[in-house]
N, CA, C and O of each residue as an XYZ file, in Angstrom:
464
protein
N      25.869     21.310     25.531
C      24.422     21.840     25.288
C      23.798     21.955     23.743
O      24.453     22.288     22.756
N      22.519     21.639     23.759
C      21.961     21.762     22.441
C      22.020     23.351     21.692
O      21.396     24.264     22.234
N      22.666     23.564     20.647
C      22.428     24.827     20.177
C      21.679     24.479     18.411
O      21.944     23.490     17.728
N      20.954     25.349     18.120
C      20.607     25.810     16.964
C      20.795     26.863     16.227
O      20.198     27.824     16.712
N      21.248     27.066     15.458
C      21.636     28.353     14.733
C      20.891     28.329     13.120
O      21.170     27.544     12.214
N      19.765     29.559     13.089
C      19.207     29.826     11.957
C      20.179     30.884     11.214
O      20.983     31.676     11.706
N      19.825     30.626      9.817
C      20.080     31.650      9.132
C      19.607     31.578      7.814
O      19.081     30.526      7.452
N      19.719     32.647      6.930
C      18.888     32.641      5.521
C      17.902     33.803      5.444
O      17.510     34.328      4.401
N      17.647     34.046      6.355
C      16.468     34.928      6.485
C      16.744     36.546      5.680
O      17.899     36.870      5.401
N      15.589     37.457      5.366
C      16.001     38.497      4.944
C      14.527     39.423      4.255
O      13.348     39.129      4.451
N      14.913     40.264      3.654
C      13.741     40.816      2.991
C      13.793     40.543      1.628
O      14.822     40.614      0.956
N      12.487     40.172      1.135
C      12.314     39.639     -0.301
C      10.948     40.449     -0.840
O      10.265     41.159     -0.102
N      10.714     40.247     -2.056
C       9.589     40.798     -2.490
C       8.389     39.387     -2.911
O       8.638     38.399     -3.601
N       7.207     39.712     -2.285
C       6.158     38.803     -3.220
C       6.492     37.793     -4.404
O       6.921     38.207     -5.481
N       6.299     36.610     -4.177
C       6.840     35.805     -5.468
C       8.360     35.205     -5.193
O       8.704     34.117     -5.654
N       9.098     35.914     -4.512
C      10.294     35.246     -4.280
C      10.554     33.899     -3.634
O       9.654     33.237     -3.116
N      11.689     33.563     -3.681
C      12.187     32.477     -2.921
C      13.426     32.517     -1.648
O      14.416     33.247     -1.691
N      13.177     31.784     -0.804
C      14.315     31.667      0.188
C      14.641     30.351      0.743
O      13.751     29.528      0.957
N      15.822     30.125      0.976
C      16.325     28.941      1.858
C      16.849     29.012      3.264
O      18.018     29.263      3.557
N      15.864     28.766      4.110
C      16.444     28.438      5.550
C      17.345     27.521      6.146
O      17.140     26.311      6.049
N      18.068     27.861      6.596
C      18.826     26.667      7.474
C      18.990     26.744      8.821
O      18.945     27.802      9.449
N      19.169     25.716      9.274
C      19.236     25.626     10.746
C      20.549     24.704     11.122
O      20.347     23.496     11.000
N      21.742     25.055     11.520
C      22.690     23.895     12.060
C      22.661     23.574     13.548
O      22.626     24.430     14.432
N      22.677     22.296     13.734
C      22.640     22.023     15.185
C      23.901     21.351     15.558
O      24.568     20.652     14.794
N      24.213     21.653     16.958
C      25.064     20.844     17.722
C      24.662     20.433     19.078
O      23.691     20.956     19.624
N      25.441     19.423     19.702
C      25.093     19.105     20.889
C      23.869     18.397     20.879
O      23.181     18.652     21.867
N      23.287     17.454     19.948
C      22.500     16.296     19.651
C      22.819     15.179     18.916
O      23.800     15.238     18.174
N      22.177     14.186     18.987
C      22.393     13.118     17.676
C      21.449     13.628     16.911
O      20.265     13.293     16.922
N      21.974     14.485     16.203
C      21.106     14.928     14.726
C      20.259     14.025     14.047
O      19.108     14.349     13.751
N      20.814     12.729     13.730
C      20.171     11.634     12.862
C      18.833     11.432     13.445
O      17.790     11.408     12.791
N      18.939     11.283     14.764
C      17.810     10.379     15.402
C      16.583     11.567     15.895
O      15.672     11.230     16.651
N      16.689     12.760     15.438
C      15.660     13.682     15.923
C      14.980     13.995     15.039
O      15.409     14.129     13.893
N      13.581     14.208     15.437
C      12.637     15.028     14.645
C      13.092     16.812     14.840
O      13.491     17.385     15.854
N      12.856     17.341     13.497
C      13.106     18.545     13.640
C      12.145     19.210     12.643
O      11.783     18.765     11.554
N      11.753     20.547     13.328
C      10.475     21.585     12.839
C      11.123     22.823     12.619
O      12.199     23.175     13.103
N      10.480     23.376     11.951
C      10.360     24.981     11.464
C       8.920     25.364     12.101
O       7.861     24.753     11.955
N       9.154     26.470     12.805
C       7.990     27.386     13.345
C       8.189     28.840     13.061
O       9.316     29.306     12.889
N       6.952     29.656     13.006
C       7.160     30.995     12.909
C       6.042     31.654     13.805
O       5.044     31.164     14.333
N       6.582     33.006     13.793
C       5.781     33.727     14.796
C       5.634     35.067     14.028
O       6.708     35.656     13.910
N       4.745     35.585     13.572
C       4.491     36.798     12.974
C       4.074     37.654     14.252
O       3.824     37.096     15.320
N       4.002     39.218     14.068
C       3.812     40.171     15.194
C       2.283     39.956     15.400
O       1.443     39.661     14.549
N       2.152     40.138     16.510
C       0.906     39.885     17.190
C       0.027     38.639     17.142
O      -1.187     38.620     17.349
N       0.771     37.649     16.854
C       0.435     36.410     16.344
C       0.994     34.771     17.306
O       2.145     34.795     17.741
N       0.488     34.001     17.460
C       1.364     32.835     18.400
C       2.124     32.274     17.188
O       1.926     32.349     15.975
N       2.931     31.771     17.837
C       3.856     30.621     17.115
C       3.074     29.510     16.448
O       2.247     28.794     17.014
N       3.381     29.461     15.375
C       2.861     28.232     14.677
C       3.663     27.252     14.005
O       4.798     27.639     13.727
N       3.324     25.927     13.630
C       4.105     25.100     13.496
C       4.205     25.123     11.352
O       3.264     25.066     10.561
N       5.180     25.189     11.165
C       5.476     25.680      9.469
C       5.802     24.101      9.059
O       4.975     23.752      8.217
N       6.443     23.367      9.277
C       6.898     22.268      8.527
C       7.794     21.314      9.848
O       8.458     21.831     10.746
N       7.641     20.291      9.702
C       8.543     19.004     10.540
C       9.045     17.933      9.579
O       8.632     17.775      8.430
N       9.927     17.261     10.152
C      10.615     16.081      9.552
C      11.099     15.179     10.476
O      11.888     15.514     11.359
N      10.701     14.111     10.340
C      11.081     12.902     11.272
C      12.740     12.145     10.727
O      13.245     12.516      9.667
N      13.237     11.374     11.374
C      14.542     10.972     11.079
C      14.512     10.341      9.588
O      15.354     10.507      8.706
N      13.403      9.624      9.538
C      13.250      8.861      8.301
C      12.902      9.824      7.179
O      12.806      9.436      6.014
N      12.723     11.035      7.533
C      11.988     11.688      6.145
C      10.998     11.755      5.960
O      10.815     12.097      4.792
N       9.628     11.533      6.786
C       8.403     11.767      6.927
C       8.304     13.360      7.368
O       8.797     13.917      8.349
N       7.509     13.886      6.314
C       7.139     15.150      6.627
C       5.656     15.501      6.925
O       4.603     14.876      6.797
N       6.064     17.074      7.492
C       4.209     17.136      7.748
C       4.324     18.963      7.749
O       5.205     19.575      8.354
N       3.436     19.486      7.087
C       3.320     20.744      6.740
C       1.974     21.661      7.064
O       0.838     21.201      6.956
N       2.246     22.960      7.457
C       0.721     23.275      7.558
C       0.064     23.604      6.364
O       0.695     23.799      5.325
N      -1.196     23.682      6.438
C      -1.746     24.050      5.452
C      -1.473     25.167      4.446
O      -1.533     25.180      3.216
N      -1.174     26.043      5.289
C      -1.069     27.355      4.490
C       0.399     27.525      3.679
O       0.586     28.342      2.778
N       1.338     26.636      4.162
C       2.512     26.356      3.209
C       2.684     25.127      2.313
O       3.573     24.842      1.511
N       1.790     24.609      2.611
C       1.788     23.158      1.365
C       1.957     23.759      0.165
O       1.480     24.878     -0.020
N       2.618     23.138     -0.761
C       2.723     23.211     -2.097
C       3.880     24.232     -2.349
O       4.472     24.285     -3.427
N       4.171     25.063     -1.250
C       5.170     26.179     -1.258
C       6.650     26.026     -0.647
O       7.727     26.291     -1.182
N       6.447     25.646      0.315
C       7.746     25.151      1.146
C       7.950     23.650      1.385
O       7.114     22.758      1.241
N       9.283     23.543      1.796
C       9.813     22.188      1.241
C      10.764     22.073      2.595
O      11.601     22.972      2.684
N      10.754     21.225      3.517
C      11.578     20.855      4.741
C      12.485     20.053      4.308
O      11.963     19.171      3.627
N      13.983     19.915      4.413
C      14.652     18.546      4.431
C      15.902     18.791      5.260
O      16.253     19.820      5.838
N      16.380     17.828      5.197
C      17.753     17.494      6.235
C      18.977     17.066      5.342
O      18.964     16.659      4.181
N      20.138     17.287      6.275
C      21.302     16.831      5.772
C      21.910     16.216      7.072
O      22.605     16.910      7.814
N      21.660     14.993      7.322
C      22.441     14.434      8.598
C      23.793     14.561      8.624
O      24.277     14.601      9.756
N      24.654     14.648      7.573
C      25.854     14.529      7.771
C      26.689     15.994      7.845
O      27.898     16.020      8.076
N      25.903     17.183      7.624
C      26.022     18.243      7.677
C      25.019     18.855      9.269
O      24.895     20.001      9.700
N      24.601     17.876      9.663
C      23.577     18.343     10.770
C      23.044     19.685     10.691
O      23.355     20.585     11.472
N      22.185     19.804      9.672
C      21.664     21.130      8.930
C      20.116     20.692      8.583
O      19.871     19.801      7.769
N      19.284     21.289      9.167
C      17.623     20.969      8.275
C      17.435     22.576      7.510
O      17.947     23.615      7.928
N      16.702     22.455      6.496
C      16.605     23.429      5.755
C      14.895     23.480      5.551
O      14.070     22.578      5.698
N      14.746     24.673      5.217
C      13.371     25.224      4.895
C      13.272     26.095      3.342
O      13.295     27.325      3.300
N      13.178     25.346      2.288
C      13.142     26.084      1.202
C      11.765     26.604      0.909
O      10.778     25.872      0.851
N      11.742     28.051      0.706
C      10.455     28.610      0.578
C      10.189     29.445     -0.881
O      10.943     30.354     -1.229
N       9.160     29.069     -1.587
C       9.082     29.699     -2.821
C       7.557     30.228     -2.860
O       6.624     29.815     -2.172
N       7.543     31.024     -3.625
C       6.451     31.501     -4.045
C       5.751     32.437     -2.300
O       4.642     32.399     -1.767
N       6.800     33.026     -1.992
C       6.618     33.588     -0.861
C       5.438     34.690     -0.951
O       5.253     35.265     -2.023
N       4.461     35.047      0.433
C       3.548     35.898      0.350
C       3.783     36.864      1.453
O       4.392     36.582      2.486
N       3.301     37.938      1.193
C       3.403     38.925      2.690
C       3.136     38.416      3.909
O       3.773     38.717      4.919
N       1.992     37.464      3.866
C       1.442     36.786      5.095
C       2.633     35.630      5.777
O       2.543     35.180      6.919
N       3.412     35.388      5.083
C       4.800     34.475      5.499
C       5.914     35.365      6.213
O       6.910     34.768      6.621
N       5.827     36.777      6.403
C       6.334     37.516      7.126
C       6.369     37.479      8.593
O       5.491     38.034      9.254
N       7.362     36.839      9.135
C       7.548     36.312     10.612
C       9.045     35.898     11.006
O       9.925     35.668     10.177
N       9.184     35.845     12.263
C      10.523     35.201     12.528
C      10.313     33.694     12.493
O       9.261     33.173     12.863
N      11.252     33.089     12.079
C      11.330     31.559     11.866
C      11.963     31.224     12.625
O      12.947     31.921     12.873
N      11.737     29.966     13.406
C      12.798     29.189     14.498
C      12.557     27.835     13.977
O      11.555     27.408     13.405
N      13.882     27.114     14.338
C      13.927     25.667     14.165
C      13.922     24.912     15.786
O      14.470     25.423     16.763
N      13.279     23.777     15.796
C      13.356     23.301     16.985
C      13.386     21.761     16.757
O      13.150     21.283     15.647
N      13.750     20.838     18.086
C      13.961     19.723     18.027
C      12.660     18.941     18.394
O      12.018     19.480     19.295
N      12.191     17.917     17.949
C      11.306     17.250     18.704
C       9.898     17.481     17.724
O       9.768     18.551     17.129
N       8.929     16.468     17.612
C       7.994     16.625     16.629
C       6.435     17.558     17.166
O       5.695     18.100     16.345
N       6.238     17.571     18.371
C       5.427     18.346     19.054
C       5.300     19.805     19.317
O       6.337     20.291     18.866
N       4.741     20.524     19.694
C       4.815     22.014     20.026
C       5.737     22.259     21.228
O       6.572     23.162     21.282
N       5.511     21.429     22.104
C       6.009     21.628     23.485
C       7.227     20.993     23.662
O       7.510     20.102     22.861
N       7.993     21.264     24.535
C       9.341     20.553     24.746
C      10.684     20.977     23.672
O      10.786     22.050     23.078
N      11.472     20.046     23.623
C      12.397     20.678     22.547
C      13.371     21.683     22.764
O      13.240     22.392     23.762
N      14.387     21.875     21.949
C      15.303     23.151     22.133
C      14.689     24.074     21.014
O      14.081     23.635     20.038
N      14.896     25.271     21.248
C      14.464     26.254     20.005
C      15.829     26.745     19.427
O      16.873     26.477     20.022
N      15.823     27.312     18.513
C      16.819     28.327     17.845
C      16.704     29.723     18.380
O      15.823     29.902     19.222
N      17.675     31.045     17.923
C      17.139     32.326     18.239
C      16.321     32.526     17.144
O      15.802     33.623     17.351
N      15.893     32.067     16.044
C      15.198     32.992     15.056
C      15.765     33.855     13.836
O      16.610     34.750     13.855
N      15.249     33.467     13.074
C      15.660     34.213     11.868
C      14.317     35.427     11.178
O      13.104     35.244     11.082
N      14.881     36.241     10.922
C      13.807     37.047     10.322
C      13.238     37.038      8.724
O      14.047     37.542      7.945
N      12.292     36.669      8.256
C      11.688     36.660      7.158
C      10.610     37.919      6.858
O       9.622     38.095      7.570
N      10.906     38.674      5.830
C      10.230     39.730      5.556
C       9.719     39.808      4.092
O      10.448     40.067      3.134
N       8.365     39.550      4.020
C       7.884     39.745      2.359
C       7.456     41.096      1.992
O       6.438     41.385      2.621
N       7.779     41.872      1.347
C       7.242     43.082      1.007
C       7.765     43.701     -0.128
O       8.922     43.659     -0.547
N       6.679     44.349     -0.635
C       7.366     45.062     -2.124
C       7.529     46.249     -1.916
O       7.996     46.971     -2.797
């Protein structure tokens, strides 16, 4: 079955950087759209960034210029490089297969906390 395992979350200060990783198994990784979503306490889950098999990317306005999504098909891993982190980036971050908000498979999430 499909398994997505996120890692790399943690507690950082405003302005710091983090890189999240999501290792996939059970799918033809190179043929899948992949995305990062996040959910902050009391808020709905939202799309952060997504990437197509050919590397086309799409970002939420709130992270444009600060976050970068990338993929390594050989390692079956998708990354989210997060720079200039803000307190409002605090959330549980999930990776997902597929381009849209529905369907697909989800990982278990990794907590990112931005606090001084």
